[in-house]
MARKOLFI-88591 format. One record per residue (C-alpha): x, y, z; residue in three letters. Coordinates in Angstrom, 1 decimal. Layout:
N
- X:Y:Z:ALA
...
This chain:
229
- -0.2:0.2:-0.1:UNK
- 2.9:2.3:0.1:UNK
- 3.2:3.0:-3.6:UNK
- 1.0:4.2:-6.1:UNK
- 0.7:0.8:-7.8:UNK
- -1.3:-0.4:-4.7:UNK
- -5.1:0.0:-5.4:UNK
- -5.8:0.9:-1.8:UNK
- -3.0:3.9:-2.0:UNK
- -5.3:6.5:-1.3:UNK
- -6.5:5.2:1.9:UNK
- -3.1:6.0:3.3:UNK
- -3.7:9.8:2.1:UNK
- -6.5:10.3:5.1:UNK
- -7.1:13.5:7.1:UNK
- -7.5:11.4:10.0:UNK
- -3.8:10.1:11.7:UNK
- -5.6:7.3:13.5:UNK
- -2.2:6.1:15.3:UNK
- -1.8:9.3:16.4:UNK
- -5.4:10.0:17.6:UNK
- -5.1:6.5:19.5:UNK
- -1.9:7.6:21.1:UNK
- -3.2:10.6:22.4:UNK
- -7.0:10.1:23.2:UNK
- -6.8:6.3:24.6:UNK
- -6.0:6.2:28.3:UNK
- -6.2:3.7:30.9:UNK
- -7.6:0.3:30.6:UNK
- -8.4:0.0:26.7:UNK
- -11.1:-2.8:25.3:UNK
- -10.5:-3.1:21.6:UNK
- -13.6:-4.6:20.4:UNK
- -13.1:-6.6:16.9:UNK
- -9.4:-6.4:17.5:UNK
- -8.6:-8.8:14.7:UNK
- -4.9:-8.7:15.0:UNK
- -4.5:-6.3:17.7:UNK
- -2.9:-3.8:15.5:UNK
- -4.0:-0.9:17.4:UNK
- -2.1:-1.9:20.6:UNK
- 1.1:-0.7:19.1:UNK
- -0.6:2.7:18.8:UNK
- -1.6:3.5:22.4:UNK
- 0.5:4.7:25.2:UNK
- 2.8:2.4:27.4:UNK
- 0.6:3.1:30.2:UNK
- -2.3:1.7:28.8:UNK
- -3.9:-1.7:29.6:UNK
- -5.0:-3.2:26.7:UNK
- -7.7:-5.9:26.0:UNK
- -8.4:-6.9:22.5:UNK
- -11.3:-9.0:22.1:UNK
- -13.2:-10.5:19.1:UNK
- -15.6:-13.5:17.7:UNK
- -14.3:-17.1:17.4:UNK
- -15.2:-17.3:13.9:UNK
- -13.4:-14.0:13.0:UNK
- -10.3:-14.0:14.6:UNK
- -9.5:-18.1:14.1:UNK
- -11.1:-18.5:10.8:UNK
- -10.5:-15.1:8.7:UNK
- -7.2:-13.4:11.0:UNK
- -5.4:-16.5:12.0:UNK
- -5.3:-14.6:15.6:UNK
- -5.7:-15.4:19.2:UNK
- -7.4:-12.6:20.8:UNK
- -7.4:-12.1:24.8:UNK
- -11.2:-12.3:25.2:UNK
- -13.4:-14.3:22.7:UNK
- -16.6:-12.9:22.7:UNK
- -19.7:-11.3:21.1:UNK
- -19.5:-8.0:20.9:UNK
- -23.5:-7.6:21.9:UNK
- -22.9:-9.6:24.9:UNK
- -19.4:-8.7:26.5:UNK
- -18.3:-10.6:29.5:UNK
- -17.3:-7.6:31.3:UNK
- -18.7:-5.9:34.3:UNK
- -20.5:-2.5:34.5:UNK
- -18.3:0.6:34.1:UNK
- -14.4:-0.5:34.3:UNK
- -13.3:0.5:30.7:UNK
- -12.0:3.5:30.1:UNK
- -11.7:3.5:26.5:UNK
- -13.3:1.3:24.0:UNK
- -12.0:1.1:20.5:UNK
- -14.6:0.0:17.5:UNK
- -12.1:0.6:14.6:UNK
- -13.7:-0.5:11.1:UNK
- -16.0:-3.0:13.1:UNK
- -19.3:-1.8:13.0:UNK
- -20.2:-2.6:9.4:UNK
- -19.7:-6.2:9.9:UNK
- -22.1:-6.3:13.3:UNK
- -25.8:-7.4:12.4:UNK
- -27.3:-5.8:15.3:UNK
- -25.3:-2.3:15.8:UNK
- -27.6:-1.3:18.6:UNK
- -26.7:-4.0:20.9:UNK
- -23.4:-3.4:20.7:UNK
- -23.1:0.3:21.1:UNK
- -25.4:-0.5:24.0:UNK
- -23.2:-2.7:25.5:UNK
- -20.0:-0.4:24.8:UNK
- -21.6:2.2:26.6:UNK
- -22.4:0.0:29.4:UNK
- -18.7:-1.7:30.2:UNK
- -17.5:2.4:30.2:UNK
- -17.1:4.1:33.5:UNK
- -18.5:7.4:33.4:UNK
- -16.9:10.0:30.9:UNK
- -14.9:7.2:29.1:UNK
- -14.3:7.1:25.4:UNK
- -15.6:5.2:22.7:UNK
- -12.9:6.0:19.5:UNK
- -14.8:4.6:16.5:UNK
- -14.1:4.3:12.7:UNK
- -15.9:3.0:9.8:UNK
- -16.3:3.0:6.1:UNK
- -19.0:4.8:4.1:UNK
- -18.2:4.9:0.4:UNK
- -16.4:1.5:0.0:UNK
- -16.9:-1.8:-1.5:UNK
- -18.1:-4.7:0.2:UNK
- -15.3:-6.5:2.1:UNK
- -15.3:-9.8:4.5:UNK
- -18.4:-11.1:3.1:UNK
- -21.0:-12.0:3.9:UNK
- -20.5:-10.3:7.2:UNK
- -20.8:-6.7:6.2:UNK
- -24.4:-5.5:6.7:UNK
- -24.3:-1.6:6.5:UNK
- -22.9:2.1:6.4:UNK
- -23.8:4.9:8.3:UNK
- -24.0:8.5:7.3:UNK
- -22.4:11.0:10.0:UNK
- -26.0:11.9:11.2:UNK
- -26.7:8.2:11.6:UNK
- -23.8:7.6:13.6:UNK
- -24.5:10.5:15.7:UNK
- -28.2:9.5:16.3:UNK
- -27.4:5.8:17.4:UNK
- -24.6:7.1:19.9:UNK
- -26.6:9.6:21.0:UNK
- -29.9:7.0:21.7:UNK
- -27.2:5.2:23.9:UNK
- -26.4:8.1:26.0:UNK
- -23.3:9.2:24.4:UNK
- -22.2:12.8:23.9:UNK
- -20.4:13.1:20.2:UNK
- -17.5:15.0:20.7:UNK
- -16.8:15.1:16.9:UNK
- -17.3:13.4:13.7:UNK
- -14.9:13.6:10.7:UNK
- -14.9:12.3:7.4:UNK
- -11.9:10.4:5.9:UNK
- -10.8:10.2:2.3:UNK
- -13.0:13.0:1.0:UNK
- -13.8:13.9:-2.5:UNK
- -11.7:13.0:-5.1:UNK
- -9.6:10.7:-3.1:UNK
- -12.7:8.6:-2.3:UNK
- -13.8:8.6:-6.3:UNK
- -10.0:7.8:-6.9:UNK
- -10.1:4.7:-4.4:UNK
- -13.0:2.9:-5.6:UNK
- -11.4:3.7:-9.1:UNK
- -8.5:1.7:-8.4:UNK
- -10.1:-1.2:-6.1:UNK
- -12.4:-1.5:-9.4:UNK
- -9.8:-1.8:-11.8:UNK
- -8.1:-4.6:-9.3:UNK
- -11.5:-6.2:-9.2:UNK
- -11.6:-6.3:-12.9:UNK
- -8.2:-7.9:-13.4:UNK
- -9.0:-10.4:-10.7:UNK
- -12.5:-11.5:-12.2:UNK
- -11.3:-11.5:-15.8:UNK
- -8.6:-13.9:-14.4:UNK
- -10.8:-16.2:-12.2:UNK
- -13.5:-16.7:-14.9:UNK
- -10.7:-17.0:-18.0:UNK
- -12.6:-14.0:-19.9:UNK
- -12.0:-12.7:-23.2:UNK
- -11.3:-9.2:-21.0:UNK
- -8.0:-10.4:-19.6:UNK
- -6.5:-8.8:-22.8:UNK
- -7.0:-5.6:-21.2:UNK
- -5.0:-6.5:-17.9:UNK
- -2.3:-4.1:-19.0:UNK
- -4.6:-1.5:-19.4:UNK
- -6.1:-1.7:-15.8:UNK
- -2.7:-2.3:-14.0:UNK
- -1.2:1.0:-15.5:UNK
- -4.7:2.8:-14.9:UNK
- -4.3:2.2:-11.1:UNK
- -1.2:4.3:-10.5:UNK
- -2.4:7.1:-13.1:UNK
- -5.9:7.1:-11.3:UNK
- -4.0:7.3:-7.9:UNK
- -1.3:9.9:-8.6:UNK
- -4.0:12.2:-10.4:UNK
- -6.8:12.2:-8.0:UNK
- -3.9:12.8:-4.9:UNK
- -3.0:15.8:-7.2:UNK
- -6.3:16.9:-7.1:UNK
- -6.1:17.3:-3.1:UNK
- -5.6:20.8:-3.0:UNK
- -9.3:21.5:-3.9:UNK
- -11.1:21.9:-0.8:UNK
- -12.7:18.8:0.8:UNK
- -16.5:17.9:-0.1:UNK
- -18.5:17.0:2.8:UNK
- -20.8:15.0:0.3:UNK
- -18.5:12.3:-0.5:UNK
- -16.4:10.6:2.1:UNK
- -14.8:7.3:2.0:UNK
- -15.3:6.7:5.7:UNK
- -15.8:8.6:9.1:UNK
- -14.0:8.7:12.7:UNK
- -15.9:9.6:15.8:UNK
- -14.9:10.6:19.1:UNK
- -17.6:9.8:21.5:UNK
- -17.9:10.0:25.6:UNK
- -20.2:8.7:28.0:UNK
- -22.1:11.0:30.1:UNK
- -20.7:11.9:33.7:UNK
- -24.1:11.5:35.1:UNK
């Protein structure tokens, strides 16, 4: 992903630096819901106590990892108000009952505790068949407030041309793979598609000097807190 020849190169050029965000905001006992390979742990301050949690079929079958806790996000085996920070990074789209998970996160957080959430918006279906929904910023705000959170901010990632370019390069890569898999005559265009990927990446990145568009976003990052009452 570090060169323009990768279909998802533009996803690295987000206006949200997730690693820096986690290091600055996450504190105390940190619960990473849907931790996958526990990559977020490396971004936390050394004073944090990290707990990685994931569902067995996801962690073992999909990511070949061993989290600290196996559990369903909608039924967390954790007592009330004992967590300082919850991470829910690129996970909410994979949860069939998002409402129950947000409610459980609220339950286990201490009053004033933080929820750091990110999820895609304009992005292809992935990890199928466990890809259930996308939320607009208004939908995210609604579900969080409904469950007792104060929303500090919601920020878009990969806005405008970056999102359009990212979808285009992923489509090129998908067309290459589909042509090869189906042994289609369209395989003759594979060299053109491969060449198109760095051209699209560099061109759309160059257009980043235009003001960001709030109408088009590849995803959102959210910082919310459990009310103190």
